MIDOSE-1310 file (N, C-alpha, C; in nm, 2 decimals, decimal comma, always signed):
residues 122
mlfa	+13,42/+9,26/+19,16/+13,35/+9,16/+19,10/+13,21/+9,15/+19,14; +13,17/+9,16/+19,27/+13,03/+9,16/+19,32/+12,95/+9,28/+19,24; +13,02/+9,37/+19,23/+12,94/+9,50/+19,17/+12,92/+9,48/+19,03; +13,00/+9,40/+18,96/+13,00/+9,37/+18,80/+12,87/+9,28/+18,80
syin	+12,87/+9,18/+18,89/+12,77/+9,08/+18,88/+12,63/+9,15/+18,91; +12,63/+9,24/+19,00/+12,50/+9,30/+19,03/+12,47/+9,39/+18,91; +12,54/+9,46/+18,86/+12,52/+9,54/+18,73/+12,46/+9,43/+18,62; +12,54/+9,32/+18,60/+12,49/+9,22/+18,49/+12,35/+9,17/+18,52
tila	+12,32/+9,15/+18,64/+12,18/+9,11/+18,68/+12,08/+9,20/+18,66; +12,11/+9,33/+18,68/+12,00/+9,44/+18,65/+11,99/+9,46/+18,50; +12,11/+9,45/+18,44/+12,10/+9,46/+18,27/+12,01/+9,36/+18,23; +12,04/+9,22/+18,27/+11,96/+9,12/+18,22/+11,80/+9,13/+18,24
kfkd	+11,76/+9,19/+18,37/+11,63/+9,21/+18,39/+11,58/+9,31/+18,30; +11,65/+9,42/+18,28/+11,62/+9,53/+18,19/+11,58/+9,49/+18,05; +11,68/+9,39/+18,00/+11,66/+9,34/+17,86/+11,55/+9,25/+17,85; +11,52/+9,16/+17,96/+11,41/+9,08/+17,96/+11,28/+9,15/+17,95
nihn	+11,27/+9,28/+18,03/+11,14/+9,34/+18,05/+11,13/+9,45/+17,96; +11,21/+9,48/+17,86/+11,21/+9,61/+17,78/+11,08/+9,63/+17,71; +11,00/+9,53/+17,68/+10,87/+9,55/+17,63/+10,76/+9,60/+17,72; +10,80/+9,62/+17,86/+10,71/+9,67/+17,96/+10,74/+9,82/+17,97
fvik	+10,85/+9,87/+17,90/+10,87/+10,02/+17,92/+10,79/+10,09/+17,81; +10,73/+10,22/+17,87/+10,64/+10,28/+17,77/+10,72/+10,41/+17,73; +10,71/+10,42/+17,61/+10,78/+10,56/+17,54/+10,68/+10,64/+17,51; +10,71/+10,78/+17,55/+10,59/+10,88/+17,52/+10,66/+10,94/+17,39
mtli	+10,59/+10,97/+17,29/+10,62/+11,04/+17,17/+10,51/+11,13/+17,13; +10,55/+11,22/+17,03/+10,45/+11,30/+16,96/+10,41/+11,24/+16,84; +10,32/+11,29/+16,76/+10,27/+11,24/+16,65/+10,39/+11,25/+16,53; +10,45/+11,37/+16,54/+10,57/+11,39/+16,44/+10,68/+11,30/+16,46
efkn	+10,71/+11,26/+16,59/+10,82/+11,16/+16,63/+10,77/+11,02/+16,58; +10,62/+11,00/+16,61/+10,59/+10,87/+16,56/+10,59/+10,86/+16,41; +10,56/+10,95/+16,33/+10,56/+10,95/+16,19/+10,72/+10,94/+16,14; +10,81/+10,98/+16,21/+10,95/+10,96/+16,18/+11,00/+10,82/+16,21
tfhl	+10,92/+10,74/+16,25/+10,94/+10,60/+16,28/+10,90/+10,50/+16,15; +10,85/+10,57/+16,05/+10,80/+10,50/+15,93/+10,89/+10,42/+15,85; +11,02/+10,48/+15,86/+11,13/+10,41/+15,80/+11,19/+10,27/+15,86; +11,15/+10,26/+15,98/+11,17/+10,13/+16,06/+11,11/+10,01/+15,99
sepp	+11,13/+9,90/+16,01/+11,09/+9,77/+15,96/+11,00/+9,72/+16,07; +10,97/+9,77/+16,19/+10,86/+9,73/+16,28/+10,82/+9,85/+16,36; +10,72/+9,84/+16,43/+10,66/+9,95/+16,51/+10,78/+10,00/+16,63; +10,78/+10,11/+16,66/+10,87/+10,15/+16,77/+10,85/+10,07/+16,90
agvs	+10,97/+10,03/+16,96/+10,94/+9,97/+17,09/+10,87/+10,06/+17,20; +10,80/+10,00/+17,29/+10,74/+10,08/+17,40/+10,61/+10,14/+17,36; +10,55/+10,14/+17,25/+10,42/+10,18/+17,23/+10,31/+10,08/+17,23; +10,20/+10,12/+17,27/+10,09/+10,02/+17,30/+10,05/+9,96/+17,16
eivq	+9,98/+9,84/+17,18/+9,94/+9,75/+17,07/+9,84/+9,83/+16,97; +9,77/+9,93/+17,02/+9,68/+9,99/+16,94/+9,77/+10,10/+16,85; +9,88/+10,16/+16,90/+9,96/+10,23/+16,82/+10,03/+10,16/+16,74; +10,08/+10,05/+16,76/+10,14/+9,96/+16,68/+10,04/+9,92/+16,54
alwf	+9,91/+9,92/+16,59/+9,83/+9,88/+16,47/+9,81/+10,00/+16,38; +9,81/+10,12/+16,43/+9,81/+10,24/+16,36/+9,94/+10,26/+16,27; +10,04/+10,21/+16,33/+10,19/+10,22/+16,27/+10,17/+10,11/+16,14; +10,12/+10,00/+16,16/+10,10/+9,90/+16,04/+10,02/+9,95/+15,94
daqn	+9,90/+10,03/+15,99/+9,81/+10,09/+15,89/+9,88/+10,18/+15,80; +9,97/+10,28/+15,86/+10,04/+10,38/+15,80/+10,14/+10,30/+15,70; +10,17/+10,19/+15,72/+10,27/+10,11/+15,63/+10,19/+10,04/+15,53; +10,07/+10,05/+15,51/+9,97/+9,98/+15,43/+9,97/+9,84/+15,46
nwea	+9,98/+9,79/+15,58/+9,97/+9,67/+15,62/+9,83/+9,65/+15,70; +9,72/+9,66/+15,62/+9,58/+9,67/+15,67/+9,56/+9,54/+15,76; +9,61/+9,43/+15,71/+9,58/+9,30/+15,77/+9,64/+9,28/+15,91; +9,78/+9,34/+15,93/+9,84/+9,34/+16,05/+9,76/+9,42/+16,16
ahni	+9,72/+9,53/+16,10/+9,64/+9,63/+16,19/+9,51/+9,58/+16,23; +9,44/+9,51/+16,14/+9,32/+9,45/+16,16/+9,31/+9,33/+16,25; +9,43/+9,25/+16,24/+9,45/+9,15/+16,33/+9,45/+9,18/+16,48; +9,53/+9,31/+16,50/+9,54/+9,35/+16,63/+9,40/+9,41/+16,68
aqsq	+9,33/+9,47/+16,60/+9,19/+9,52/+16,64/+9,11/+9,40/+16,67; +9,12/+9,28/+16,60/+9,03/+9,18/+16,62/+9,07/+9,10/+16,75; +9,19/+9,11/+16,79/+9,25/+9,05/+16,90/+9,17/+9,07/+17,04; +9,10/+9,18/+17,04/+9,04/+9,21/+17,18/+8,90/+9,28/+17,14
egvq	+8,83/+9,21/+17,06/+8,67/+9,25/+17,03/+8,61/+9,27/+17,15; +8,53/+9,38/+17,16/+8,45/+9,41/+17,29/+8,51/+9,50/+17,37; +8,65/+9,53/+17,35/+8,72/+9,63/+17,43/+8,71/+9,75/+17,35; +8,65/+9,86/+17,42/+8,61/+9,97/+17,34/+8,72/+10,05/+17,25
iydr	+8,84/+10,05/+17,30/+8,94/+10,11/+17,21/+9,00/+10,04/+17,10; +8,97/+9,89/+17,12/+8,98/+9,81/+17,01/+8,90/+9,81/+16,90; +8,77/+9,83/+16,95/+8,66/+9,84/+16,87/+8,66/+9,97/+16,79; +8,71/+10,07/+16,85/+8,75/+10,21/+16,80/+8,83/+10,19/+16,68
lhay	+8,95/+10,12/+16,70/+9,03/+10,10/+16,59/+8,98/+10,02/+16,48; +8,90/+9,90/+16,52/+8,83/+9,83/+16,42/+8,74/+9,92/+16,34; +8,67/+10,00/+16,39/+8,57/+10,09/+16,32/+8,66/+10,18/+16,20; +8,76/+10,23/+16,24/+8,85/+10,31/+16,16/+8,90/+10,22/+16,03
lhrk	+8,94/+10,11/+16,08/+9,00/+10,03/+15,97/+8,89/+9,99/+15,87; +8,78/+9,94/+15,90/+8,66/+9,92/+15,81/+8,62/+10,04/+15,74; +8,63/+10,15/+15,80/+8,61/+10,28/+15,72/+8,70/+10,31/+15,62; +8,84/+10,29/+15,65/+8,95/+10,31/+15,55/+8,93/+10,20/+15,44
egdn	+8,89/+10,08/+15,47/+8,88/+9,98/+15,37/+8,75/+9,99/+15,28; +8,66/+10,10/+15,33/+8,57/+10,15/+15,23/+8,44/+10,06/+15,27; +8,42/+9,99/+15,38/+8,32/+9,92/+15,43/+8,25/+10,00/+15,53; +8,16/+10,10/+15,49/+8,10/+10,18/+15,58/+8,00/+10,12/+15,69
wnan	+7,93/+10,01/+15,62/+7,83/+9,95/+15,70/+7,90/+9,88/+15,82; +8,01/+9,80/+15,79/+8,07/+9,74/+15,89/+8,13/+9,84/+15,99; +8,20/+9,95/+15,93/+8,26/+10,06/+16,00/+8,15/+10,10/+16,10; +8,03/+10,13/+16,05/+7,93/+10,20/+16,15/+7,90/+10,09/+16,26
ywyk	+7,89/+9,97/+16,23/+7,87/+9,87/+16,33/+7,98/+9,88/+16,44; +8,11/+9,89/+16,41/+8,21/+9,90/+16,50/+8,21/+10,04/+16,58; +8,19/+10,14/+16,49/+8,17/+10,29/+16,57/+8,06/+10,27/+16,68; +7,96/+10,20/+16,65/+7,85/+10,19/+16,76/+7,89/+10,10/+16,86
rakt	+7,97/+10,00/+16,84/+8,03/+9,92/+16,96/+8,12/+9,99/+17,03; +8,18/+10,10/+16,98/+8,28/+10,18/+17,04/+8,22/+10,30/+17,10; +8,08/+10,31/+17,10/+8,01/+10,41/+17,17/+8,05/+10,54/+17,10; +8,06/+10,55/+16,98/+8,07/+10,66/+16,89/+8,01/+10,65/+16,76
tmpt	+8,03/+10,77/+16,68/+7,98/+10,78/+16,55/+8,08/+10,79/+16,45; +8,05/+10,76/+16,32/+8,15/+10,78/+16,22/+8,20/+10,94/+16,21; +8,33/+10,97/+16,22/+8,37/+11,10/+16,23/+8,34/+11,17/+16,09; +8,31/+11,31/+16,08/+8,29/+11,38/+15,97/+8,43/+11,42/+15,90
vgle	+8,55/+11,41/+15,95/+8,67/+11,42/+15,90/+8,72/+11,34/+15,82; +8,81/+11,36/+15,72/+8,88/+11,27/+15,64/+8,96/+11,15/+15,72; +8,99/+11,05/+15,63/+9,06/+10,94/+15,69/+9,19/+10,98/+15,76; +9,27/+11,08/+15,68/+9,40/+11,11/+15,72/+9,38/+11,18/+15,87
eewe	+9,27/+11,26/+15,88/+9,28/+11,34/+16,01/+9,22/+11,25/+16,11; +9,14/+11,16/+16,09/+9,10/+11,04/+16,17/+9,21/+10,96/+16,24; +9,30/+10,93/+16,14/+9,42/+10,85/+16,18/+9,50/+10,92/+16,27; +9,53/+11,07/+16,23/+9,61/+11,14/+16,31/+9,56/+11,16/+16,46
nlve	+9,43/+11,19/+16,46/+9,33/+11,21/+16,59/+9,36/+11,08/+16,67; +9,35/+10,97/+16,61/+9,36/+10,84/+16,69/+9,50/+10,83/+16,73; +9,60/+10,85/+16,66/+9,74/+10,84/+16,69/+9,77/+10,93/+16,81; +9,73/+11,05/+16,80/+9,75/+11,15/+16,90/+9,68/+11,11/+17,04
yflk	+9,57/+11,06/+17,03/+9,49/+11,01/+17,13/+9,56/+10,90/+17,21; +9,58/+10,79/+17,13/+9,64/+10,67/+17,19/+9,79/+10,68/+17,23; +9,87/+10,79/+17,19/+10,00/+10,82/+17,22/+9,98/+10,87/+17,36; +9,88/+10,97/+17,39/+9,87/+11,03/+17,52/+9,84/+10,92/+17,64
in	+9,76/+10,81/+17,60/+9,73/+10,72/+17,69/+9,81/+10,61/+17,69; +9,92/+10,59/+17,60/+10,00/+10,49/+17,60/+10,05/+10,47/+17,74
């Protein structure tokens, strides 16, 4: 009986802290989550934003980008989103804040590059 109580305590802590576990995945594995109704558990907030973007939910992705303005990786996400929106002036402002320039690659390749990078540092 004592062992069962111990196991239940561990399982309860695991359930309460599941959001703290980080899942490593590849770009292909990430793309295979697009059928889900929400981003995969265990990925960073930035990766969640890129998942929302792939679901054509620009607003949700943008809300995440805005949530930490001034943090370089969030500013980088913000830049990409405004570029995708077609607002190159605003995108360039955010690229500058992220200490980079607008990429010369297309939007799809930029998205994939961002996903791969942020999955690695997840």
